[in-house]
N, C-alpha and C positions, 0 to 999 in steps of 0.2 A: 504495500500500500504505500501512497504517498507518505502518510505520517511515518512509517518505518524509514523511507527513504530519508527523509529529514533529520532523523534521529541519528544518522550515520554521517560523521564528521571526520575529516582526514586532513593531514598536514604533512608535507614533504619539505625538508630543509637540507642545507649542505654547508660544509665549512672546511676551510683549508688553513693549515698551520705551518709556518716555515720558520725555522730557527737555524742562525749561524753564530759561530764565535770562533776566535782564534787568540792565541797569546804566543808569546816569546819569553823563553829562558828565565823561568822561575828561580831556579838555583835552589841548592840546599845548603844549610849552614851547620855547622858545630854548634854545639849549646853554648860555648863560650861566645861564638861570632853572634848568636842570635841575642844573648844577653846584652852583648855592646852594640847591637843594632847595626850591624857591618851589611846592610840589605843590598848594597851594592855588589857584593862578592857574586860572581857567575860561574858555575863549574863549566859550563859549555855554552858560549854565545851563540852556537848554531842551533840549540835547542828550540823548537817551535811546534806548533800543532795547530789544528782546526778541528771543528765538529759542526757538521750539517745535517738537518733532520727536516723532513717533510712529512706531513699527513694530511690524507684527504678522506671526508666522510660524507656520507648520505643517509637520512635518516626518515623513515616514514612512521606515522602515528595514525592509527584509524580507531576512533571510538564510535562504539554502536552499543546503544542501551547500557548495560552494566558492565560491558567487556572492552578492554583496550588493549590493542595488539601494537607492539611496538618492534621494529626492525632496524638494524644499522648495518651497512656494508662499509669497510675501511680499508686504505692501504697506507703503508709506512715505508719510507726510505731514509736510509741514515749512511752517512760516511764520517769514520773517525780516523784521523791520522796523526800521529804523535812521535816527535823526536825527543829523546829523553836522556839524560845521563844522571844515573843514580848511583851513588857510593854503594860499597857492598852492603845492602841491606834491603828489606822489602819483599815483595811477593814473588810468585812464579814469573819467569823470563825478567826480573828485574834485579837489580842489586849486583850486577857484574862488573860495575866498576867502569863501563865504556857505555857509549851512546847505543840506543837501540831505537829501532823504528817500528812501531805498531800500527797497523793498518786494519781497520775491521769495515767492511762494505757489506751492507745488508738491505734486504727489502722483505716485505711481508704483505699478507692481506688477509682478511677475515670478514666473518659477520656474526651477529648475534639477534636472536628474536625471541619475544616473550609475549604470552598473554594472560592477562590480568582479570579475573573476575571480581567484582565489586559485591560483597555480601551484605546482608543487613546489618551484621555486626563484625566486619572484617572485610579481609581481600584474600585471594589465592593467586598465586603466580607460577605458571609453568614456562620454562626456557630452554633453550639449547645454544650452543656456541661453537664456533670452529675458527681454526687458524692456521696459517702457514707462514714459515718464516725460513729465510735463506741467507748463510753467512759466508762470506769469503775472507778469512782470517790470515794476516802474514805478520811475522815477527821477524826482524832482522837485526844482524848486528852492523853498524854503521860508523863511518868516520866523517864527521862534517857532513852528515846527511847523505853520505855515499855508501851503497850498501857493499858490505865485506863478505859476510856469509848469512846462511838463514838459520833461524832458530826452529820456525814454525810455520807450515803453509797447510791451512785446512780449508776444505769446502765442506759446509755441513747444513743440513736442513732440518726442520721440525715440523711435525704435524700433529695437533692437538685438538681435542673436541671436549666438551663438557655439557652435561645435562644438570639443570637445577631446578628445584621446587622450593617455595617459601610461602608462608602463610602468617598473617597478623590477625588476632581474633581478640575481639572486646568481650570477655567473658562476663564481666559485670561493669558498671560504670566506673568502677575503681581499679579494676583489673584487666591488663591486657597480656596476652601471651604471643610471641614471635617464634616461629619455628622454621626450620629450613635444612636443606642438605643440598650438596652438589658433588657430583662424580665427575672427575677429569681423568682422562687418558692421554698420555703423550708420548709420541715415538720419535726418536732422535737418531738420525744417520749422520756419520762423520767419516770423511775420507782424508785422513792426514797424507801429505807428499811422501811417497816413498813407502807407505805402509798399506797393509791390508785395511779396508773398510770397516767400520763398526757400525752397529746398530744394536739399540735396546728399547724397549717399551716400559712404562710405568704408568700405574692407575692409583688414584688416592680418592677416598670419600673424606667430605668436609662437611660435618654436620654443625648447627647453630641452634641454641635453645635460650630464650631472653624472656623475662618477665617484667612488667611495670605495674607498680602498686601506687595508686595516688592517695597518700595518707591525707592530704587537703587538696584543693584547688590549685594550690599554690607550690606544693612540696609533692615531689614522688620519690619511690624508692626503686631501684632497678638492679637487675643481676642478669649477667650474659655468660654464657659458656661456649665457645667455638673452637674450631680447628682451622689452622691456615698451612699454606705451603708454599714453597719458592724452589726453582731449579738451584741447583748446587753450581758455585762458580766453576768453569771449566768442563762443562757438560758436554760442549761442543767437541773437544778433543776426547773425552771419555764417556760414551752415553751410558754407562752403566753406573754412574754415580748417583746415588739415592736423592730423593727430594729432601730439604730441610723443612722440617715440620714443627708447628708449634700449636700447643693448648693454652688458650686464653681464658682467664677466669676474671671476672670483674664485677664489682657491686658497689652501689654509690647512691647519693642523695643529689637530687636536682631541684633548684629553687627558681621560680619565675614569678616576678610580682612587677607588673608594668615592664619598664625599661630596665628593671634590677634582674640580673641572671646570675646564679652561682651553681657549682658542683664540687662535690668532694666524693672521691672514689679509691678503693682499695683494689689492686690488681696483683695479677700473677701470671706469669708466662713461662711454661717449660719448654724448651727448645731441643730437639734431638738433632742429631747429626750436625751439631753446631760446627762452623767453618771459621778458622782463624789462622794467623800466621804461625807458622812452627817456629819457637825460637832457637831451635837448634839447627835447622836445615835452611831458615829464612825462605820456606815455601809455604803453599797453602796446605793446611792440615784440617781434616774432617773427620768425623765419626764419634766426637764426645756429645756432651750434654750440658744444659746450663740452665740456671732459674733466674729470673728476672721478677722481682717483687717490691710494691712500695705504694704510694699515694700520689693521687693526682688531684690538684686544685685549680679551679678557674673561676673569675670573677669579671663582672661587666656591671658597672653602676654609675649612674648620673650623681655628680656632686653637685651642679647647677644645671639649668636649662641648657648651657652652650658647653658644659665641661664634664667629660666622661673620663672615668679611669677604667682600665682592664688589664688582666694579666692571667697567665697561665704557668703552673709550676708542676713539676714532675720530680720526685724523690725516688730514687731507683737503686735498690742493692741487688746488683747483678753478679752472679758468681758461677764459676764453672763447677757443676757436679761432677763430671767426669772429662778428662782430657788429658791424653797421654802423647807427648812429642816424641818421636823417636827418629833418630839419626839414619838416613838412608844407607849411608857407608858402613854405619856400626850399629845393628839392631839391638846389641846390648846396651847401648847408651841412650837412656830415657831421660825424660824430666816429665814431671805432672804438674798440670796447672790446677788440679782439683783443689776446690776451696778458695782459690784466688778471683779477684775481681775480673770481669770480663774486660779484655783489652778495648781501649777506646770507648767506653761507656760510662759517663760521667755519674756521680753520686746523685747529683741534681742538676737539672735545667729549667730555666725560667725565663719569663718575659714580662715588662710591664710599660705600660704606655698611659701618657695623659693627653687628650684630645680636646682642642678648642675648636667647635664647630658652630658659629651663631646660626641659628635656623632659617633667617632670611638672607645671610651672607652668602656671596658665591665663593668663599674661600674658607680653608680650615688650617690649622696647624697642629703638628703632632711631635710631641717628644718621647722617645722610648728608650729601654735597655733591654738587653738579654744578657744573661748570666749563664757560664758554664761551669760546674762543680769539679771537684779534683777526679781525676781519672788515670787509670793505668795505660801507659803508651804502648804501641805495638812492640812486642820483641824484647820487652823489658820487664819481666815477671818481678813483683815486689816493688817496683818505684811507682809512685804516686805524684802527679802533677798538680800544682795549686790552682784554686779556682781564679777565674777573671770574669769581668763585665765591661761591656761596651755601650756608649751612649750614641743616640742616632737623633737626628731632628730634620724634620721637612715641612713644608708649606704646599697646599694645594689650592688651584685657581681655576674656576670653571667659567669659561667664555663660550655662551651657546652650546654646542654640541661637543666643543672641545674641553677637555681637562687637562691641566698642565701640573706637574707635580716636580718640585726641586727639594734637594735636600742634601745632607752630609752624614755619611756613615762614619763610624768611629771618630766621632767628634773631637774628644780629646787625645787622639793619636795614640791610642793604648796599644804596646807591643803583647801580641799574643801569637801561640803557635796554631797554625792551621793544621800541622801534621808533625806528630813526633814519632819516630821509630828507629830502634837501634842506636840512640844517641844523636840521630841526624834531625833537624829541624827545617819545616818549610813554614817560613813566617805568614802570618795571617795579613789580610788587607789594612795597609796604614789609612789615615784619614782620606777619604775620598768623596769628592762632589758626584753627584748622579742626577739626572733628570728623565722624566717618562712622559710622553704625550699619548693622550688616548682619546679617539674620536669616536662618538656614538652615532651609527646610521640610522 
């Protein structure tokens, strides 16, 4: 009937995202050089690199009665090329003391589709997803960007698919349940240069259960349990590497009163097949386990009609439950990290901001800080770096459909380490001026 036709509404939209960046010779300093802020030291002036990425997408939405069908097809392309000299330390294919060239060229495409039924007291969704990716990875020894010999040449492709189902049900006016599950299967084929090709497949189930109880109209108590996963680094060379999996447990309180919102939560994450750098071989090591547990806090509150304060803080006790590093040339030589803090995971991280935005004014101003607590650097078990904080400021001005933002990062020019590993330091960004321009069509 005409009435049924009128109830069917559809929309089609698309998007393109382009990204490009390049850099030259960041350099690595000793700890003494970093403390004396000798940032002009460059280990190899021919070090450079670039990263290019593109993504295209088309999405279709069809609404008919109480059913919503959403489908998206997409394609991705990327090119990463980097010349880098790292003193003897770091991860796989690194730390050789000479310049290396790493080149990763890849493309992929995929599709996802889901159908949602709106029920009287909730909704149910069923869907499927598929993806194909191909990568051509190269790693060379180089001198002043001239190739000397090859470390790795790998052609690899990966085919994956998943089925998922989820439901949100309002059991009562005060109780809501969220249930879901997803099954993924991934097949990886690798063809290293001069070696036999390798192929392996893995499947994994990821369930999720959550509940929200409204204690009052403004206060809610929630609890979630879920399982997630990701592929292990280096899977394109060795497809038999298992997934890194995580069980996540979280419970907390949420408060919403007008423009005031706050939350406090307890969390715990148990990771299997933990992957980290081996302190004996300076290579990637996996197969252990770790536990991350702590507290998360967030707040956004108006102080006055034009002034708002906000902040997010996470306090995290992250320790290896089991991780044994074994030297490849001497299996009898082992070192255990069990019970020690997880590398490069801070005891706490946080941010706070104060924003001035008059309601009728076309401008706003913002002052913010981010804090990184003490953490254990890569390849230095038992060592703990001190906490640091950075201060930032910016102002935004809107002119019609154009929004212009100007600001300064690290306003006080604080010296801080971006990366520390094996006694070497990559310094963080000094004081820097930035600008962004946004146009709304």
